[in-house]
PDB file of N, CA, C and O in Angstrom:
ATOM      1  N   ALA A   1       0.837  -1.186   0.000  1.00  0.00           N
ATOM      2  CA  ALA A   1       0.000   0.000   0.000  1.00  0.00           C
ATOM      3  C   ALA A   1       0.876   1.241   0.000  1.00  0.00           C
ATOM      4  O   ALA A   1       2.008   1.216   0.483  1.00  0.00           O
ATOM      5  N   SER A   2       0.348   2.317  -0.540  1.00  0.00           N
ATOM      6  CA  SER A   2       1.117   3.560  -0.577  1.00  0.00           C
ATOM      7  C   SER A   2       1.252   4.143   0.826  1.00  0.00           C
ATOM      8  O   SER A   2       0.491   3.806   1.733  1.00  0.00           O
ATOM      9  N   THR A   3       2.233   5.020   0.983  1.00  0.00           N
ATOM     10  CA  THR A   3       2.455   5.670   2.273  1.00  0.00           C
ATOM     11  C   THR A   3       1.218   6.454   2.689  1.00  0.00           C
ATOM     12  O   THR A   3       0.833   6.438   3.858  1.00  0.00           O
ATOM     13  N   PHE A   4       0.595   7.141   1.732  1.00  0.00           N
ATOM     14  CA  PHE A   4      -0.579   7.957   2.034  1.00  0.00           C
ATOM     15  C   PHE A   4      -1.724   7.093   2.571  1.00  0.00           C
ATOM     16  O   PHE A   4      -2.345   7.443   3.575  1.00  0.00           O
ATOM     17  N   ILE A   5      -2.001   5.983   1.916  1.00  0.00           N
ATOM     18  CA  ILE A   5      -3.083   5.096   2.363  1.00  0.00           C
ATOM     19  C   ILE A   5      -2.759   4.532   3.734  1.00  0.00           C
ATOM     20  O   ILE A   5      -3.641   4.444   4.588  1.00  0.00           O
ATOM     21  N   ARG A   6      -1.523   4.152   3.959  1.00  0.00           N
ATOM     22  CA  ARG A   6      -1.123   3.608   5.268  1.00  0.00           C
ATOM     23  C   ARG A   6      -1.324   4.646   6.369  1.00  0.00           C
ATOM     24  O   ARG A   6      -1.759   4.299   7.467  1.00  0.00           O
ATOM     25  N   LEU A   7      -1.017   5.911   6.095  1.00  0.00           N
ATOM     26  CA  LEU A   7      -1.204   6.953   7.098  1.00  0.00           C
ATOM     27  C   LEU A   7      -2.679   7.174   7.396  1.00  0.00           C
ATOM     28  O   LEU A   7      -3.047   7.456   8.536  1.00  0.00           O
ATOM     29  N   ILE A   8      -3.522   7.047   6.385  1.00  0.00           N
ATOM     30  CA  ILE A   8      -4.960   7.153   6.626  1.00  0.00           C
ATOM     31  C   ILE A   8      -5.415   6.026   7.543  1.00  0.00           C
ATOM     32  O   ILE A   8      -6.205   6.249   8.461  1.00  0.00           O
ATOM     33  N   GLU A   9      -4.915   4.812   7.298  1.00  0.00           N
ATOM     34  CA  GLU A   9      -5.279   3.680   8.141  1.00  0.00           C
ATOM     35  C   GLU A   9      -4.843   3.902   9.584  1.00  0.00           C
ATOM     36  O   GLU A   9      -5.529   3.466  10.509  1.00  0.00           O
ATOM     37  N   LEU A  10      -3.728   4.565   9.788  1.00  0.00           N
ATOM     38  CA  LEU A  10      -3.225   4.839  11.138  1.00  0.00           C
ATOM     39  C   LEU A  10      -3.872   6.080  11.743  1.00  0.00           C
ATOM     40  O   LEU A  10      -3.598   6.429  12.892  1.00  0.00           O
ATOM     41  N   ASN A  11      -4.731   6.747  10.971  1.00  0.00           N
ATOM     42  CA  ASN A  11      -5.418   7.961  11.406  1.00  0.00           C
ATOM     43  C   ASN A  11      -4.425   9.079  11.723  1.00  0.00           C
ATOM     44  O   ASN A  11      -4.621   9.832  12.677  1.00  0.00           O
ATOM     45  N   LEU A  12      -3.367   9.188  10.929  1.00  0.00           N
ATOM     46  CA  LEU A  12      -2.398  10.264  11.085  1.00  0.00           C
ATOM     47  C   LEU A  12      -2.738  11.381  10.108  1.00  0.00           C
ATOM     48  O   LEU A  12      -3.107  11.121   8.963  1.00  0.00           O
ATOM     49  N   GLU A  13      -2.613  12.608  10.558  1.00  0.00           N
ATOM     50  CA  GLU A  13      -2.964  13.739   9.714  1.00  0.00           C
ATOM     51  C   GLU A  13      -1.760  14.399   9.058  1.00  0.00           C
ATOM     52  O   GLU A  13      -1.932  15.331   8.273  1.00  0.00           O
ATOM     53  N   LEU A  14      -0.566  13.951   9.350  1.00  0.00           N
ATOM     54  CA  LEU A  14       0.635  14.562   8.817  1.00  0.00           C
ATOM     55  C   LEU A  14       1.400  13.541   7.990  1.00  0.00           C
ATOM     56  O   LEU A  14       1.649  12.427   8.449  1.00  0.00           O
ATOM     57  N   PHE A  15       1.770  13.914   6.784  1.00  0.00           N
ATOM     58  CA  PHE A  15       2.605  13.065   5.958  1.00  0.00           C
ATOM     59  C   PHE A  15       3.481  13.946   5.084  1.00  0.00           C
ATOM     60  O   PHE A  15       3.222  15.142   4.955  1.00  0.00           O
ATOM     61  N   PHE A  16       4.506  13.377   4.489  1.00  0.00           N
ATOM     62  CA  PHE A  16       5.396  14.166   3.654  1.00  0.00           C
ATOM     63  C   PHE A  16       5.490  13.537   2.276  1.00  0.00           C
ATOM     64  O   PHE A  16       5.307  12.333   2.101  1.00  0.00           O
ATOM     65  N   LEU A  17       5.778  14.383   1.315  1.00  0.00           N
ATOM     66  CA  LEU A  17       6.017  13.958  -0.050  1.00  0.00           C
ATOM     67  C   LEU A  17       7.410  14.434  -0.424  1.00  0.00           C
ATOM     68  O   LEU A  17       7.908  15.415   0.127  1.00  0.00           O
ATOM     69  N   GLU A  18       8.030  13.744  -1.351  1.00  0.00           N
ATOM     70  CA  GLU A  18       9.381  14.115  -1.738  1.00  0.00           C
ATOM     71  C   GLU A  18       9.584  13.858  -3.214  1.00  0.00           C
ATOM     72  O   GLU A  18       8.727  13.280  -3.882  1.00  0.00           O
ATOM     73  N   GLY A  19      10.705  14.285  -3.706  1.00  0.00           N
ATOM     74  CA  GLY A  19      11.039  14.047  -5.101  1.00  0.00           C
ATOM     75  C   GLY A  19      10.894  15.300  -5.940  1.00  0.00           C
ATOM     76  O   GLY A  19      10.563  16.375  -5.441  1.00  0.00           O
ATOM     77  N   THR A  20      11.151  15.132  -7.225  1.00  0.00           N
ATOM     78  CA  THR A  20      11.140  16.286  -8.116  1.00  0.00           C
ATOM     79  C   THR A  20       9.760  16.899  -8.263  1.00  0.00           C
ATOM     80  O   THR A  20       9.649  18.087  -8.566  1.00  0.00           O
ATOM     81  N   SER A  21       8.706  16.124  -8.059  1.00  0.00           N
ATOM     82  CA  SER A  21       7.367  16.699  -8.174  1.00  0.00           C
ATOM     83  C   SER A  21       7.090  17.695  -7.062  1.00  0.00           C
ATOM     84  O   SER A  21       6.163  18.497  -7.176  1.00  0.00           O
ATOM     85  N   MET A  22       7.865  17.664  -5.997  1.00  0.00           N
ATOM     86  CA  MET A  22       7.690  18.615  -4.907  1.00  0.00           C
ATOM     87  C   MET A  22       8.580  19.843  -5.077  1.00  0.00           C
ATOM     88  O   MET A  22       8.429  20.810  -4.330  1.00  0.00           O
ATOM     89  N   SER A  23       9.500  19.830  -6.037  1.00  0.00           N
ATOM     90  CA  SER A  23      10.391  20.973  -6.203  1.00  0.00           C
ATOM     91  C   SER A  23       9.658  22.195  -6.741  1.00  0.00           C
ATOM     92  O   SER A  23       9.990  23.320  -6.366  1.00  0.00           O
ATOM     93  N   ALA A  24       8.680  22.004  -7.602  1.00  0.00           N
ATOM     94  CA  ALA A  24       7.952  23.150  -8.163  1.00  0.00           C
ATOM     95  C   ALA A  24       7.214  23.945  -7.090  1.00  0.00           C
ATOM     96  O   ALA A  24       7.327  25.171  -7.078  1.00  0.00           O
ATOM     97  N   PRO A  25       6.461  23.305  -6.185  1.00  0.00           N
ATOM     98  CA  PRO A  25       5.810  24.105  -5.141  1.00  0.00           C
ATOM     99  C   PRO A  25       6.802  24.791  -4.201  1.00  0.00           C
ATOM    100  O   PRO A  25       6.540  25.895  -3.724  1.00  0.00           O
ATOM    101  N   VAL A  26       7.920  24.153  -3.936  1.00  0.00           N
ATOM    102  CA  VAL A  26       8.923  24.750  -3.047  1.00  0.00           C
ATOM    103  C   VAL A  26       9.524  25.985  -3.698  1.00  0.00           C
ATOM    104  O   VAL A  26       9.647  27.027  -3.054  1.00  0.00           O
ATOM    105  N   VAL A  27       9.899  25.881  -4.968  1.00  0.00           N
ATOM    106  CA  VAL A  27      10.500  27.026  -5.670  1.00  0.00           C
ATOM    107  C   VAL A  27       9.470  28.132  -5.874  1.00  0.00           C
ATOM    108  O   VAL A  27       9.813  29.310  -5.771  1.00  0.00           O
ATOM    109  N   ALA A  28       8.221  27.783  -6.160  1.00  0.00           N
ATOM    110  CA  ALA A  28       7.178  28.801  -6.310  1.00  0.00           C
ATOM    111  C   ALA A  28       7.001  29.582  -5.013  1.00  0.00           C
ATOM    112  O   ALA A  28       6.847  30.804  -5.035  1.00  0.00           O
ATOM    113  N   GLY A  29       7.024  28.881  -3.887  1.00  0.00           N
ATOM    114  CA  GLY A  29       6.925  29.557  -2.596  1.00  0.00           C
ATOM    115  C   GLY A  29       8.121  30.454  -2.329  1.00  0.00           C
ATOM    116  O   GLY A  29       7.974  31.566  -1.821  1.00  0.00           O
ATOM    117  N   ALA A  30       9.305  29.967  -2.672  1.00  0.00           N
ATOM    118  CA  ALA A  30      10.521  30.774  -2.499  1.00  0.00           C
ATOM    119  C   ALA A  30      10.463  32.015  -3.372  1.00  0.00           C
ATOM    120  O   ALA A  30      10.843  33.099  -2.929  1.00  0.00           O
ATOM    121  N   ALA A  31       9.994  31.874  -4.608  1.00  0.00           N
ATOM    122  CA  ALA A  31       9.885  33.015  -5.517  1.00  0.00           C
ATOM    123  C   ALA A  31       8.914  34.061  -4.975  1.00  0.00           C
ATOM    124  O   ALA A  31       9.161  35.261  -5.091  1.00  0.00           O
ATOM    125  N   ALA A  32       7.820  33.607  -4.387  1.00  0.00           N
ATOM    126  CA  ALA A  32       6.853  34.546  -3.812  1.00  0.00           C
ATOM    127  C   ALA A  32       7.477  35.326  -2.654  1.00  0.00           C
ATOM    128  O   ALA A  32       7.238  36.524  -2.507  1.00  0.00           O
ATOM    129  N   LEU A  33       8.279  34.641  -1.831  1.00  0.00           N
ATOM    130  CA  LEU A  33       8.930  35.319  -0.712  1.00  0.00           C
ATOM    131  C   LEU A  33       9.994  36.307  -1.192  1.00  0.00           C
ATOM    132  O   LEU A  33      10.123  37.399  -0.639  1.00  0.00           O
ATOM    133  N   VAL A  34      10.751  35.925  -2.214  1.00  0.00           N
ATOM    134  CA  VAL A  34      11.768  36.827  -2.775  1.00  0.00           C
ATOM    135  C   VAL A  34      11.087  38.073  -3.347  1.00  0.00           C
ATOM    136  O   VAL A  34      11.524  39.197  -3.097  1.00  0.00           O
ATOM    137  N   ARG A  35      10.022  37.865  -4.111  1.00  0.00           N
ATOM    138  CA  ARG A  35       9.294  38.993  -4.700  1.00  0.00           C
ATOM    139  C   ARG A  35       8.750  39.918  -3.604  1.00  0.00           C
ATOM    140  O   ARG A  35       8.834  41.140  -3.723  1.00  0.00           O
ATOM    141  N   GLN A  36       8.199  39.336  -2.548  1.00  0.00           N
ATOM    142  CA  GLN A  36       7.658  40.132  -1.444  1.00  0.00           C
ATOM    143  C   GLN A  36       8.757  40.919  -0.744  1.00  0.00           C
ATOM    144  O   GLN A  36       8.529  42.052  -0.318  1.00  0.00           O
ATOM    145  N   TYR A  37       9.946  40.336  -0.618  1.00  0.00           N
ATOM    146  CA  TYR A  37      11.086  41.014  -0.002  1.00  0.00           C
ATOM    147  C   TYR A  37      11.369  42.339  -0.708  1.00  0.00           C
ATOM    148  O   TYR A  37      11.558  43.371  -0.065  1.00  0.00           O
ATOM    149  N   PHE A  38      11.395  42.291  -2.040  1.00  0.00           N
ATOM    150  CA  PHE A  38      11.667  43.512  -2.805  1.00  0.00           C
ATOM    151  C   PHE A  38      10.469  44.468  -2.779  1.00  0.00           C
ATOM    152  O   PHE A  38      10.650  45.677  -2.635  1.00  0.00           O
ATOM    153  N   GLU A  39       9.268  43.944  -2.915  1.00  0.00           N
ATOM    154  CA  GLU A  39       8.079  44.801  -2.930  1.00  0.00           C
ATOM    155  C   GLU A  39       7.840  45.488  -1.587  1.00  0.00           C
ATOM    156  O   GLU A  39       7.329  46.607  -1.550  1.00  0.00           O
ATOM    157  N   ASP A  40       8.201  44.838  -0.497  1.00  0.00           N
ATOM    158  CA  ASP A  40       8.040  45.439   0.827  1.00  0.00           C
ATOM    159  C   ASP A  40       9.153  46.421   1.161  1.00  0.00           C
ATOM    160  O   ASP A  40       9.087  47.091   2.192  1.00  0.00           O
ATOM    161  N   GLY A  41      10.179  46.524   0.313  1.00  0.00           N
ATOM    162  CA  GLY A  41      11.229  47.521   0.495  1.00  0.00           C
ATOM    163  C   GLY A  41      12.350  47.125   1.425  1.00  0.00           C
ATOM    164  O   GLY A  41      12.998  47.997   2.004  1.00  0.00           O
ATOM    165  N   TYR A  42      12.602  45.842   1.589  1.00  0.00           N
ATOM    166  CA  TYR A  42      13.709  45.405   2.448  1.00  0.00           C
ATOM    167  C   TYR A  42      15.079  45.574   1.785  1.00  0.00           C
ATOM    168  O   TYR A  42      16.097  45.665   2.471  1.00  0.00           O
ATOM    169  N   TYR A  43      15.099  45.614   0.467  1.00  0.00           N
ATOM    170  CA  TYR A  43      16.364  45.804  -0.242  1.00  0.00           C
ATOM    171  C   TYR A  43      16.614  47.292  -0.396  1.00  0.00           C
ATOM    172  O   TYR A  43      15.666  47.993  -0.753  1.00  0.00           O
ATOM    173  N   PRO A  44      17.776  47.834  -0.166  1.00  0.00           N
ATOM    174  CA  PRO A  44      19.076  47.203   0.057  1.00  0.00           C
ATOM    175  C   PRO A  44      19.505  47.135   1.526  1.00  0.00           C
ATOM    176  O   PRO A  44      20.537  46.537   1.829  1.00  0.00           O
ATOM    177  N   THR A  45      18.741  47.729   2.438  1.00  0.00           N
ATOM    178  CA  THR A  45      19.210  47.830   3.817  1.00  0.00           C
ATOM    179  C   THR A  45      18.875  46.633   4.682  1.00  0.00           C
ATOM    180  O   THR A  45      19.506  46.421   5.718  1.00  0.00           O
ATOM    181  N   GLY A  46      17.882  45.840   4.267  1.00  0.00           N
ATOM    182  CA  GLY A  46      17.421  44.747   5.105  1.00  0.00           C
ATOM    183  C   GLY A  46      16.357  45.186   6.088  1.00  0.00           C
ATOM    184  O   GLY A  46      15.828  44.367   6.840  1.00  0.00           O
ATOM    185  N   LEU A  47      16.042  46.464   6.089  1.00  0.00           N
ATOM    186  CA  LEU A  47      14.992  47.023   6.929  1.00  0.00           C
ATOM    187  C   LEU A  47      13.839  47.456   6.035  1.00  0.00           C
ATOM    188  O   LEU A  47      14.063  47.994   4.951  1.00  0.00           O
ATOM    189  N   LYS A  48      12.622  47.228   6.475  1.00  0.00           N
ATOM    190  CA  LYS A  48      11.451  47.555   5.674  1.00  0.00           C
ATOM    191  C   LYS A  48      11.315  49.068   5.517  1.00  0.00           C
ATOM    192  O   LYS A  48      11.291  49.811   6.499  1.00  0.00           O
ATOM    193  N   SER A  49      11.228  49.502   4.273  1.00  0.00           N
ATOM    194  CA  SER A  49      11.086  50.919   3.974  1.00  0.00           C
ATOM    195  C   SER A  49      10.251  51.067   2.711  1.00  0.00           C
ATOM    196  O   SER A  49      10.624  50.557   1.654  1.00  0.00           O
ATOM    197  N   SER A  50       9.115  51.768   2.817  1.00  0.00           N
ATOM    198  CA  SER A  50       8.252  51.932   1.643  1.00  0.00           C
ATOM    199  C   SER A  50       8.941  52.718   0.537  1.00  0.00           C
ATOM    200  O   SER A  50       8.596  52.555  -0.633  1.00  0.00           O
ATOM    201  N   SER A  51       9.905  53.566   0.878  1.00  0.00           N
ATOM    202  CA  SER A  51      10.613  54.327  -0.157  1.00  0.00           C
ATOM    203  C   SER A  51      11.559  53.442  -0.967  1.00  0.00           C
ATOM    204  O   SER A  51      11.943  53.808  -2.078  1.00  0.00           O
ATOM    205  N   ASP A  52      11.937  52.294  -0.430  1.00  0.00           N
ATOM    206  CA  ASP A  52      12.802  51.356  -1.158  1.00  0.00           C
ATOM    207  C   ASP A  52      12.011  50.287  -1.903  1.00  0.00           C
ATOM    208  O   ASP A  52      12.601  49.422  -2.550  1.00  0.00           O
ATOM    209  N   SER A  53      10.702  50.334  -1.821  1.00  0.00           N
ATOM    210  CA  SER A  53       9.866  49.331  -2.480  1.00  0.00           C
ATOM    211  C   SER A  53      10.090  49.349  -3.987  1.00  0.00           C
ATOM    212  O   SER A  53      10.211  50.414  -4.592  1.00  0.00           O
ATOM    213  N   MET A  54      10.143  48.174  -4.581  1.00  0.00           N
ATOM    214  CA  MET A  54      10.310  48.061  -6.028  1.00  0.00           C
ATOM    215  C   MET A  54       9.611  46.811  -6.538  1.00  0.00           C
ATOM    216  O   MET A  54       9.380  45.869  -5.780  1.00  0.00           O
ATOM    217  N   LYS A  55       9.280  46.805  -7.808  1.00  0.00           N
ATOM    218  CA  LYS A  55       8.682  45.631  -8.432  1.00  0.00           C
ATOM    219  C   LYS A  55       9.816  44.878  -9.131  1.00  0.00           C
ATOM    220  O   LYS A  55      10.301  45.329 -10.169  1.00  0.00           O
ATOM    221  N   PRO A  56      10.244  43.740  -8.580  1.00  0.00           N
ATOM    222  CA  PRO A  56      11.388  43.030  -9.165  1.00  0.00           C
ATOM    223  C   PRO A  56      11.000  42.331 -10.470  1.00  0.00           C
ATOM    224  O   PRO A  56       9.880  41.847 -10.629  1.00  0.00           O
ATOM    225  N   SER A  57      11.944  42.295 -11.380  1.00  0.00           N
ATOM    226  CA  SER A  57      11.719  41.567 -12.633  1.00  0.00           C
ATOM    227  C   SER A  57      11.788  40.071 -12.355  1.00  0.00           C
ATOM    228  O   SER A  57      12.327  39.642 -11.334  1.00  0.00           O
ATOM    229  N   GLY A  58      11.244  39.294 -13.262  1.00  0.00           N
ATOM    230  CA  GLY A  58      11.304  37.843 -13.124  1.00  0.00           C
ATOM    231  C   GLY A  58      12.733  37.332 -13.091  1.00  0.00           C
ATOM    232  O   GLY A  58      13.049  36.407 -12.343  1.00  0.00           O
ATOM    233  N   ILE A  59      13.596  37.931 -13.898  1.00  0.00           N
ATOM    234  CA  ILE A  59      14.991  37.473 -13.950  1.00  0.00           C
ATOM    235  C   ILE A  59      15.716  37.788 -12.643  1.00  0.00           C
ATOM    236  O   ILE A  59      16.602  37.036 -12.237  1.00  0.00           O
ATOM    237  N   LEU A  60      15.352  38.891 -11.977  1.00  0.00           N
ATOM    238  CA  LEU A  60      15.956  39.194 -10.671  1.00  0.00           C
ATOM    239  C   LEU A  60      15.540  38.155  -9.642  1.00  0.00           C
ATOM    240  O   LEU A  60      16.372  37.675  -8.872  1.00  0.00           O
ATOM    241  N   VAL A  61      14.259  37.804  -9.622  1.00  0.00           N
ATOM    242  CA  VAL A  61      13.779  36.782  -8.694  1.00  0.00           C
ATOM    243  C   VAL A  61      14.504  35.459  -8.950  1.00  0.00           C
ATOM    244  O   VAL A  61      14.945  34.794  -8.013  1.00  0.00           O
ATOM    245  N   LYS A  62      14.623  35.084 -10.226  1.00  0.00           N
ATOM    246  CA  LYS A  62      15.318  33.841 -10.582  1.00  0.00           C
ATOM    247  C   LYS A  62      16.785  33.886 -10.156  1.00  0.00           C
ATOM    248  O   LYS A  62      17.309  32.902  -9.633  1.00  0.00           O
ATOM    249  N   ALA A  63      17.449  35.020 -10.376  1.00  0.00           N
ATOM    250  CA  ALA A  63      18.862  35.145 -10.006  1.00  0.00           C
ATOM    251  C   ALA A  63      19.060  35.021  -8.499  1.00  0.00           C
ATOM    252  O   ALA A  63      20.020  34.394  -8.049  1.00  0.00           O
ATOM    253  N   VAL A  64      18.158  35.615  -7.715  1.00  0.00           N
ATOM    254  CA  VAL A  64      18.271  35.530  -6.256  1.00  0.00           C
ATOM    255  C   VAL A  64      18.093  34.087  -5.797  1.00  0.00           C
ATOM    256  O   VAL A  64      18.817  33.620  -4.918  1.00  0.00           O
ATOM    257  N   ILE A  65      17.136  33.382  -6.387  1.00  0.00           N
ATOM    258  CA  ILE A  65      16.912  31.982  -6.007  1.00  0.00           C
ATOM    259  C   ILE A  65      18.112  31.117  -6.378  1.00  0.00           C
ATOM    260  O   ILE A  65      18.563  30.307  -5.569  1.00  0.00           O
ATOM    261  N   ILE A  66      18.629  31.278  -7.585  1.00  0.00           N
ATOM    262  CA  ILE A  66      19.794  30.486  -8.015  1.00  0.00           C
ATOM    263  C   ILE A  66      21.002  30.799  -7.138  1.00  0.00           C
ATOM    264  O   ILE A  66      21.722  29.889  -6.728  1.00  0.00           O
ATOM    265  N   ASN A  67      21.229  32.078  -6.848  1.00  0.00           N
ATOM    266  CA  ASN A  67      22.374  32.463  -6.024  1.00  0.00           C
ATOM    267  C   ASN A  67      22.259  31.925  -4.607  1.00  0.00           C
ATOM    268  O   ASN A  67      23.275  31.715  -3.943  1.00  0.00           O
ATOM    269  N   GLY A  68      21.046  31.699  -4.135  1.00  0.00           N
ATOM    270  CA  GLY A  68      20.835  31.202  -2.786  1.00  0.00           C
ATOM    271  C   GLY A  68      20.952  29.695  -2.655  1.00  0.00           C
ATOM    272  O   GLY A  68      20.847  29.158  -1.552  1.00  0.00           O
ATOM    273  N   GLY A  69      21.167  29.010  -3.763  1.00  0.00           N
ATOM    274  CA  GLY A  69      21.274  27.549  -3.729  1.00  0.00           C
ATOM    275  C   GLY A  69      22.531  27.074  -3.022  1.00  0.00           C
ATOM    276  O   GLY A  69      23.546  27.771  -3.001  1.00  0.00           O
ATOM    277  N   GLN A  70      22.459  25.907  -2.453  1.00  0.00           N
ATOM    278  CA  GLN A  70      23.599  25.290  -1.778  1.00  0.00           C
ATOM    279  C   GLN A  70      23.918  23.965  -2.458  1.00  0.00           C
ATOM    280  O   GLN A  70      23.001  23.256  -2.871  1.00  0.00           O
ATOM    281  N   PRO A  71      25.192  23.614  -2.584  1.00  0.00           N
ATOM    282  CA  PRO A  71      25.542  22.336  -3.209  1.00  0.00           C
ATOM    283  C   PRO A  71      25.022  21.144  -2.399  1.00  0.00           C
ATOM    284  O   PRO A  71      25.025  21.166  -1.168  1.00  0.00           O
ATOM    285  N   LEU A  72      24.586  20.126  -3.097  1.00  0.00           N
ATOM    286  CA  LEU A  72      24.186  18.874  -2.455  1.00  0.00           C
ATOM    287  C   LEU A  72      25.432  18.042  -2.199  1.00  0.00           C
ATOM    288  O   LEU A  72      26.296  17.941  -3.070  1.00  0.00           O
ATOM    289  N   SER A  73      25.536  17.456  -1.040  1.00  0.00           N
ATOM    290  CA  SER A  73      26.680  16.586  -0.762  1.00  0.00           C
ATOM    291  C   SER A  73      26.350  15.134  -1.070  1.00  0.00           C
ATOM    292  O   SER A  73      27.233  14.347  -1.412  1.00  0.00           O
ATOM    293  N   MET A  74      25.072  14.782  -0.947  1.00  0.00           N
ATOM    294  CA  MET A  74      24.620  13.417  -1.218  1.00  0.00           C
ATOM    295  C   MET A  74      23.334  13.478  -2.030  1.00  0.00           C
ATOM    296  O   MET A  74      22.565  14.433  -1.919  1.00  0.00           O
ATOM    297  N   ILE A  75      23.106  12.454  -2.848  1.00  0.00           N
ATOM    298  CA  ILE A  75      21.851  12.324  -3.568  1.00  0.00           C
ATOM    299  C   ILE A  75      21.285  10.934  -3.321  1.00  0.00           C
ATOM    300  O   ILE A  75      22.026   9.989  -3.049  1.00  0.00           O
ATOM    301  N   GLN A  76      19.973  10.819  -3.418  1.00  0.00           N
ATOM    302  CA  GLN A  76      19.312   9.541  -3.190  1.00  0.00           C
ATOM    303  C   GLN A  76      18.908   8.952  -4.533  1.00  0.00           C
ATOM    304  O   GLN A  76      18.231   9.602  -5.330  1.00  0.00           O
ATOM    305  N   ASN A  77      19.322   7.733  -4.772  1.00  0.00           N
ATOM    306  CA  ASN A  77      18.917   6.977  -5.952  1.00  0.00           C
ATOM    307  C   ASN A  77      18.124   5.773  -5.472  1.00  0.00           C
ATOM    308  O   ASN A  77      18.689   4.742  -5.106  1.00  0.00           O
ATOM    309  N   PHE A  78      16.815   5.921  -5.479  1.00  0.00           N
ATOM    310  CA  PHE A  78      15.917   4.891  -4.966  1.00  0.00           C
ATOM    311  C   PHE A  78      16.264   4.587  -3.519  1.00  0.00           C
ATOM    312  O   PHE A  78      16.016   5.427  -2.654  1.00  0.00           O
ATOM    313  N   GLN A  79      16.826   3.429  -3.220  1.00  0.00           N
ATOM    314  CA  GLN A  79      17.113   3.049  -1.835  1.00  0.00           C
ATOM    315  C   GLN A  79      18.561   3.314  -1.430  1.00  0.00           C
ATOM    316  O   GLN A  79      18.935   3.030  -0.292  1.00  0.00           O
ATOM    317  N   THR A  80      19.377   3.845  -2.322  1.00  0.00           N
ATOM    318  CA  THR A  80      20.786   4.063  -2.011  1.00  0.00           C
ATOM    319  C   THR A  80      21.119   5.551  -2.045  1.00  0.00           C
ATOM    320  O   THR A  80      20.395   6.348  -2.640  1.00  0.00           O
ATOM    321  N   TYR A  81      22.208   5.906  -1.407  1.00  0.00           N
ATOM    322  CA  TYR A  81      22.709   7.272  -1.390  1.00  0.00           C
ATOM    323  C   TYR A  81      24.106   7.283  -1.982  1.00  0.00           C
ATOM    324  O   TYR A  81      24.867   6.333  -1.796  1.00  0.00           O
ATOM    325  N   SER A  82      24.447   8.336  -2.686  1.00  0.00           N
ATOM    326  CA  SER A  82      25.788   8.459  -3.231  1.00  0.00           C
ATOM    327  C   SER A  82      26.239   9.906  -3.144  1.00  0.00           C
ATOM    328  O   SER A  82      25.422  10.824  -3.060  1.00  0.00           O
ATOM    329  N   LYS A  83      27.555  10.097  -3.164  1.00  0.00           N
ATOM    330  CA  LYS A  83      28.113  11.443  -3.107  1.00  0.00           C
ATOM    331  C   LYS A  83      27.824  12.162  -4.417  1.00  0.00           C
ATOM    332  O   LYS A  83      27.694  11.543  -5.472  1.00  0.00           O
ATOM    333  N   SER A  84      27.727  13.465  -4.325  1.00  0.00           N
ATOM    334  CA  SER A  84      27.451  14.291  -5.492  1.00  0.00           C
ATOM    335  C   SER A  84      28.458  15.426  -5.542  1.00  0.00           C
ATOM    336  O   SER A  84      28.940  15.887  -4.508  1.00  0.00           O
ATOM    337  N   LYS A  85      28.772  15.874  -6.751  1.00  0.00           N
ATOM    338  CA  LYS A  85      29.671  17.008  -6.951  1.00  0.00           C
ATOM    339  C   LYS A  85      28.880  18.136  -7.598  1.00  0.00           C
ATOM    340  O   LYS A  85      27.864  17.899  -8.251  1.00  0.00           O
ATOM    341  N   GLN A  86      29.353  19.357  -7.413  1.00  0.00           N
ATOM    342  CA  GLN A  86      28.699  20.480  -8.068  1.00  0.00           C
ATOM    343  C   GLN A  86      28.744  20.278  -9.578  1.00  0.00           C
ATOM    344  O   GLN A  86      29.739  19.799 -10.121  1.00  0.00           O
ATOM    345  N   TYR A  87      27.669  20.645 -10.241  1.00  0.00           N
ATOM    346  CA  TYR A  87      27.563  20.599 -11.693  1.00  0.00           C
ATOM    347  C   TYR A  87      27.678  19.178 -12.260  1.00  0.00           C
ATOM    348  O   TYR A  87      28.275  18.976 -13.318  1.00  0.00           O
ATOM    349  N   ASP A  88      27.110  18.202 -11.558  1.00  0.00           N
ATOM    350  CA  ASP A  88      27.013  16.861 -12.118  1.00  0.00           C
ATOM    351  C   ASP A  88      25.594  16.658 -12.642  1.00  0.00           C
ATOM    352  O   ASP A  88      24.852  17.628 -12.794  1.00  0.00           O
ATOM    353  N   HIS A  89      25.212  15.437 -12.915  1.00  0.00           N
ATOM    354  CA  HIS A  89      23.882  15.157 -13.487  1.00  0.00           C
ATOM    355  C   HIS A  89      22.744  15.428 -12.510  1.00  0.00           C
ATOM    356  O   HIS A  89      21.587  15.483 -12.926  1.00  0.00           O
ATOM    357  N   ALA A  90      23.040  15.597 -11.228  1.00  0.00           N
ATOM    358  CA  ALA A  90      21.995  15.757 -10.218  1.00  0.00           C
ATOM    359  C   ALA A  90      21.783  17.206  -9.786  1.00  0.00           C
ATOM    360  O   ALA A  90      20.783  17.509  -9.136  1.00  0.00           O
ATOM    361  N   GLN A  91      22.691  18.096 -10.128  1.00  0.00           N
ATOM    362  CA  GLN A  91      22.575  19.480  -9.685  1.00  0.00           C
ATOM    363  C   GLN A  91      23.393  20.394 -10.581  1.00  0.00           C
ATOM    364  O   GLN A  91      24.203  19.928 -11.383  1.00  0.00           O
ATOM    365  N   GLY A  92      23.181  21.692 -10.444  1.00  0.00           N
ATOM    366  CA  GLY A  92      23.956  22.661 -11.203  1.00  0.00           C
ATOM    367  C   GLY A  92      23.100  23.623 -11.998  1.00  0.00           C
ATOM    368  O   GLY A  92      23.580  24.229 -12.956  1.00  0.00           O
ATOM    369  N   HIS A  93      21.851  23.775 -11.624  1.00  0.00           N
ATOM    370  CA  HIS A  93      20.867  24.672 -12.241  1.00  0.00           C
ATOM    371  C   HIS A  93      20.971  24.728 -13.766  1.00  0.00           C
ATOM    372  O   HIS A  93      21.028  25.806 -14.359  1.00  0.00           O
ATOM    373  N   GLY A  94      20.992  23.549 -14.388  1.00  0.00           N
ATOM    374  CA  GLY A  94      20.917  23.468 -15.835  1.00  0.00           C
ATOM    375  C   GLY A  94      22.216  23.585 -16.589  1.00  0.00           C
ATOM    376  O   GLY A  94      22.210  23.609 -17.820  1.00  0.00           O
ATOM    377  N   LEU A  95      23.329  23.658 -15.888  1.00  0.00           N
ATOM    378  CA  LEU A  95      24.609  23.796 -16.592  1.00  0.00           C
ATOM    379  C   LEU A  95      25.140  22.442 -17.013  1.00  0.00           C
ATOM    380  O   LEU A  95      26.208  22.358 -17.618  1.00  0.00           O
TER     381      LEU A  95
END
């Protein structure tokens, strides 16, 4: 049985999902927070100021998200884990 069905049988209300299908909602949420950061005027001082408010371009939001990425040290391949290097088949933002 799937993990979700098993959790229903146990009457648990909390479960997690993982994998690439979950990356889109995570990045969309991060993009919304980055956009709000600029629109609320936190840039460049880090303090909220309506005079610093700006409407960020899509490419600025994308650049901030990419720049904020951290290298993966390990990747999961089904039931096994292996070491990963920057800019290999598992990471490197499309390079």
